[in-house]
Backbone as a printed PyTorch tensor [residue, N CA C, xyz], in Angstrom:
tensor([[[  64.8790,  -32.8370, -129.4480],
         [  63.5340,  -32.7400, -128.9550],
         [  63.4430,  -31.4560, -128.0650]],

        [[  62.3980,  -30.7430, -128.1460],
         [  62.2660,  -29.5220, -127.3590],
         [  61.8210,  -29.8990, -126.0050]],

        [[  61.8300,  -28.8150, -125.1070],
         [  61.4320,  -29.0320, -123.7260],
         [  60.0950,  -29.5930, -123.5270]],

        [[  59.0880,  -29.0380, -124.2670],
         [  57.6910,  -29.5390, -124.1010],
         [  57.5160,  -30.9820, -124.5980]],

        [[  58.2380,  -31.2880, -125.6110],
         [  58.1740,  -32.7800, -126.1440],
         [  58.7330,  -33.6630, -125.1860]],

        [[  59.9960,  -33.1960, -124.5580],
         [  60.6290,  -34.0530, -123.4800],
         [  59.6130,  -34.2290, -122.3350]],

        [[  58.8710,  -33.1590, -121.9750],
         [  58.0050,  -33.3330, -120.7690],
         [  56.8950,  -34.2650, -121.1050]],

        [[  56.3880,  -34.1580, -122.4030],
         [  55.3000,  -34.9990, -122.7380],
         [  55.8460,  -36.5980, -122.8700]],

        [[  57.1220,  -36.7120, -123.2810],
         [  57.5850,  -38.0290, -123.4750],
         [  57.7810,  -38.6700, -121.9260]],

        [[  58.3410,  -37.7960, -121.1090],
         [  58.6040,  -38.2080, -119.7760],
         [  57.2820,  -38.6270, -119.0020]],

        [[  56.2880,  -37.8130, -119.2350],
         [  54.9640,  -38.0660, -118.6060],
         [  54.4260,  -39.4090, -119.1980]],

        [[  54.5360,  -39.4740, -120.5540],
         [  54.0740,  -40.7840, -121.2530],
         [  54.7380,  -41.9240, -120.5990]],

        [[  56.1090,  -41.9620, -120.5070],
         [  56.8150,  -43.0490, -119.9920],
         [  56.4140,  -43.4410, -118.5850]],

        [[  56.2460,  -42.3780, -117.8100],
         [  55.9080,  -42.5330, -116.3310],
         [  54.4370,  -43.2970, -116.3000]],

        [[  53.4940,  -42.6780, -116.9610],
         [  52.2310,  -43.3070, -116.9810],
         [  52.1090,  -44.5740, -117.6040]],

        [[  52.6190,  -44.7240, -118.7200],
         [  52.5710,  -46.0240, -119.5500],
         [  53.2790,  -47.0370, -118.7290]],

        [[  54.3810,  -46.8730, -117.9950],
         [  55.0600,  -47.8230, -117.2650],
         [  54.1660,  -48.3190, -116.1400]],

        [[  53.6570,  -47.2900, -115.3690],
         [  52.7400,  -47.6150, -114.1180],
         [  51.4970,  -48.4120, -114.7980]],

        [[  50.9370,  -47.9030, -115.6100],
         [  49.7150,  -48.5640, -116.1610],
         [  49.8190,  -50.0430, -116.7600]],

        [[  50.9830,  -50.1450, -117.4430],
         [  51.3070,  -51.3970, -118.0610],
         [  51.6090,  -52.4110, -116.8690]],

        [[  52.4180,  -52.0090, -115.8830],
         [  52.6220,  -52.8400, -114.7320],
         [  51.2970,  -53.2610, -113.9470]],

        [[  50.3730,  -52.2920, -113.9580],
         [  49.0660,  -52.6420, -113.2650],
         [  48.2700,  -53.6000, -114.1310]],

        [[  48.3090,  -53.4790, -115.3530],
         [  47.6710,  -54.6130, -116.3360],
         [  48.2410,  -55.8670, -116.0720]],

        [[  49.6080,  -55.9070, -116.1210],
         [  50.2940,  -57.2080, -115.9420],
         [  50.0330,  -57.7500, -114.5830]],

        [[  49.8900,  -56.9420, -113.5190],
         [  49.5610,  -57.4030, -112.2040],
         [  48.1220,  -57.9830, -112.1900]],

        [[  47.1950,  -57.3580, -112.7290],
         [  45.8380,  -57.7410, -112.8860],
         [  45.6820,  -59.1030, -113.5340]],

        [[  46.3550,  -59.2740, -114.7270],
         [  46.3520,  -60.4520, -115.4580],
         [  46.9150,  -61.7330, -114.6950]],

        [[  47.9360,  -61.4330, -113.9550],
         [  48.4840,  -62.5050, -113.0880],
         [  47.4700,  -62.9120, -111.9370]],

        [[  46.7560,  -61.8150, -111.4430],
         [  45.7140,  -62.0990, -110.4700],
         [  44.5430,  -62.9490, -111.0650]],

        [[  44.1820,  -62.6070, -112.3340],
         [  43.2430,  -63.3120, -112.9900],
         [  43.7100,  -64.8550, -113.1600]],

        [[  45.0260,  -64.9600, -113.3800],
         [  45.5630,  -66.2680, -113.4910],
         [  45.3700,  -67.1650, -112.2490]],

        [[  45.1820,  -66.5400, -111.2110],
         [  44.9690,  -67.2560, -109.9550],
         [  43.6310,  -68.1050, -110.0450]],

        [[  42.6910,  -67.5830, -110.7950],
         [  41.3860,  -68.2550, -110.9680],
         [  41.5430,  -69.6270, -111.7250]],

        [[  42.7400,  -69.8420, -112.2310],
         [  42.8980,  -71.0980, -113.0880],
         [  42.9300,  -72.3910, -112.0340]],

        [[  43.0950,  -71.9790, -110.8880],
         [  43.3010,  -73.1090, -109.8360],
         [  41.9530,  -73.9280, -109.7420]],

        [[  41.9720,  -75.1910, -110.4560],
         [  40.7220,  -76.0180, -110.4030],
         [  40.4340,  -76.6220, -109.0410]],

        [[  41.3460,  -76.5300, -108.1100],
         [  41.0170,  -77.1960, -106.7190],
         [  40.0300,  -76.0420, -105.9990]],

        [[  40.1930,  -74.8080, -106.4580],
         [  39.3130,  -73.7900, -105.7370],
         [  38.1950,  -73.2980, -106.6150]],

        [[  38.2970,  -73.3080, -107.8960],
         [  37.3160,  -72.8020, -108.8930],
         [  36.8320,  -73.8860, -109.8980]],

        [[  35.7480,  -73.7390, -110.3600],
         [  35.1090,  -74.5130, -111.3580],
         [  34.6060,  -73.6350, -112.5420]],

        [[  35.1860,  -74.0580, -113.7070],
         [  34.9080,  -73.2380, -114.9160],
         [  34.8790,  -74.1240, -116.1580]],

        [[  34.2570,  -73.6740, -117.2290],
         [  34.2260,  -74.4430, -118.3720],
         [  35.2050,  -73.8190, -119.4920]],

        [[  35.4050,  -74.5300, -120.5460],
         [  36.1940,  -74.0460, -121.6600],
         [  35.5780,  -72.8830, -122.2990]],

        [[  34.1460,  -72.8160, -122.2400],
         [  33.4220,  -71.7970, -122.7280],
         [  33.6060,  -70.5180, -122.0030]],

        [[  33.7880,  -70.6330, -120.6320],
         [  34.0420,  -69.5160, -119.6660],
         [  35.3300,  -68.9380, -120.0570]],

        [[  36.3410,  -69.8140, -120.3400],
         [  37.6660,  -69.3030, -120.6770],
         [  37.6310,  -68.6910, -121.9510]],

        [[  37.0540,  -69.1690, -122.9070],
         [  36.9870,  -68.4690, -124.2330],
         [  36.4170,  -67.1250, -124.2020]],

        [[  35.3350,  -66.8900, -123.4020],
         [  34.6320,  -65.6420, -123.2290],
         [  35.7090,  -64.7310, -122.6050]],

        [[  36.2890,  -65.0020, -121.5220],
         [  37.2560,  -64.2280, -120.7870],
         [  38.3740,  -63.7580, -121.8360]],

        [[  38.8930,  -64.6760, -122.5110],
         [  40.0840,  -64.2490, -123.3700],
         [  39.6940,  -63.6320, -124.6200]],

        [[  38.4710,  -63.7890, -125.1010],
         [  37.8260,  -63.1270, -126.2270],
         [  37.6760,  -61.6940, -125.9030]],

        [[  37.1660,  -61.3720, -124.6620],
         [  37.1050,  -59.9640, -124.2250],
         [  38.3540,  -59.3340, -124.0420]],

        [[  39.3270,  -59.9700, -123.5070],
         [  40.7490,  -59.4060, -123.3350],
         [  41.2910,  -59.1280, -124.6370]],

        [[  41.2700,  -60.0870, -125.5240],
         [  41.9160,  -59.9610, -126.8490],
         [  41.2630,  -58.7580, -127.6560]],

        [[  39.8990,  -58.6650, -127.5010],
         [  39.0810,  -57.5600, -128.1910],
         [  39.5790,  -56.2220, -127.6630]],

        [[  39.6560,  -56.1000, -126.3720],
         [  40.0010,  -54.8980, -125.7420],
         [  41.4320,  -54.5290, -126.1650]],

        [[  42.4200,  -55.5180, -126.0330],
         [  43.7130,  -55.2750, -126.4480],
         [  43.8990,  -54.8020, -127.8920]],

        [[  43.1110,  -55.3960, -128.8380],
         [  43.1580,  -55.0490, -130.1730],
         [  42.6550,  -53.4910, -130.3180]],

        [[  41.6300,  -53.1050, -129.6580],
         [  41.1040,  -51.8660, -129.6290],
         [  42.1670,  -50.7630, -129.2310]],

        [[  42.9400,  -51.0280, -128.1530],
         [  43.9270,  -50.1170, -127.5830],
         [  45.0780,  -50.0600, -128.4880]],

        [[  45.5590,  -51.3300, -128.9760],
         [  46.6460,  -51.3340, -129.9550],
         [  46.3830,  -50.4400, -131.1410]],

        [[  45.1760,  -50.4360, -131.6530],
         [  44.8310,  -49.5870, -132.8680],
         [  45.0320,  -48.0550, -132.5430]],

        [[  44.7660,  -47.6990, -131.3420],
         [  44.8140,  -46.2750, -130.9130],
         [  46.4140,  -45.8690, -131.0540]],

        [[  47.3160,  -46.7090, -130.8310],
         [  48.6820,  -46.3540, -130.8630],
         [  49.2500,  -46.3660, -132.3570]],

        [[  48.4580,  -46.8380, -133.2410],
         [  48.8420,  -47.0620, -134.6710],
         [  47.9720,  -46.1410, -135.6040]],

        [[  48.1220,  -44.8650, -135.3560],
         [  47.1560,  -43.9650, -136.1630],
         [  47.7710,  -43.8330, -137.5730]],

        [[  46.9100,  -44.1990, -138.5460],
         [  47.5270,  -44.0840, -139.9710],
         [  47.6720,  -42.6220, -140.2940]],

        [[  48.6410,  -42.4770, -141.2260],
         [  48.8350,  -41.1640, -141.7970],
         [  47.6720,  -40.8760, -142.6720]],

        [[  47.3240,  -39.5390, -142.5990],
         [  46.0870,  -39.1560, -143.3730],
         [  46.6370,  -39.0360, -144.7510]],

        [[  45.8090,  -39.6110, -145.7430],
         [  46.0430,  -39.5650, -147.1210],
         [  45.6950,  -38.1260, -147.6180]],

        [[  46.6680,  -37.5980, -148.4590],
         [  46.4230,  -36.1640, -149.0540],
         [  45.5370,  -36.3640, -150.1310]],

        [[  44.4890,  -35.4620, -150.2500],
         [  43.5140,  -35.4530, -151.2740],
         [  44.0920,  -34.9240, -152.5270]],

        [[  43.9240,  -35.6000, -153.6510],
         [  44.4000,  -35.0410, -155.0080],
         [  43.2150,  -35.3750, -155.9680]],

        [[  43.1410,  -34.4530, -156.9390],
         [  42.2730,  -34.6240, -158.0760],
         [  43.1650,  -35.0280, -159.3070]],

        [[  42.9860,  -36.2440, -159.8230],
         [  43.9100,  -36.6540, -160.8460],
         [  43.4380,  -36.3450, -162.1920]]])
């Protein structure tokens, strides 16, 4: 790996680690809302929350899996 690639990889690891930890922290905080002694919510509320989270997670995951470009050929 050349120097520039190493710098990009180090920056990726640093930022991805920090951002992943922040997402995990926020999800755990969201989990605090599950306390039925403090909050009232319906199954529909929960479905909406996790549907939004799942959709966003799917969008972001797709960004990391860029398909290889197919080469054009005339057969």
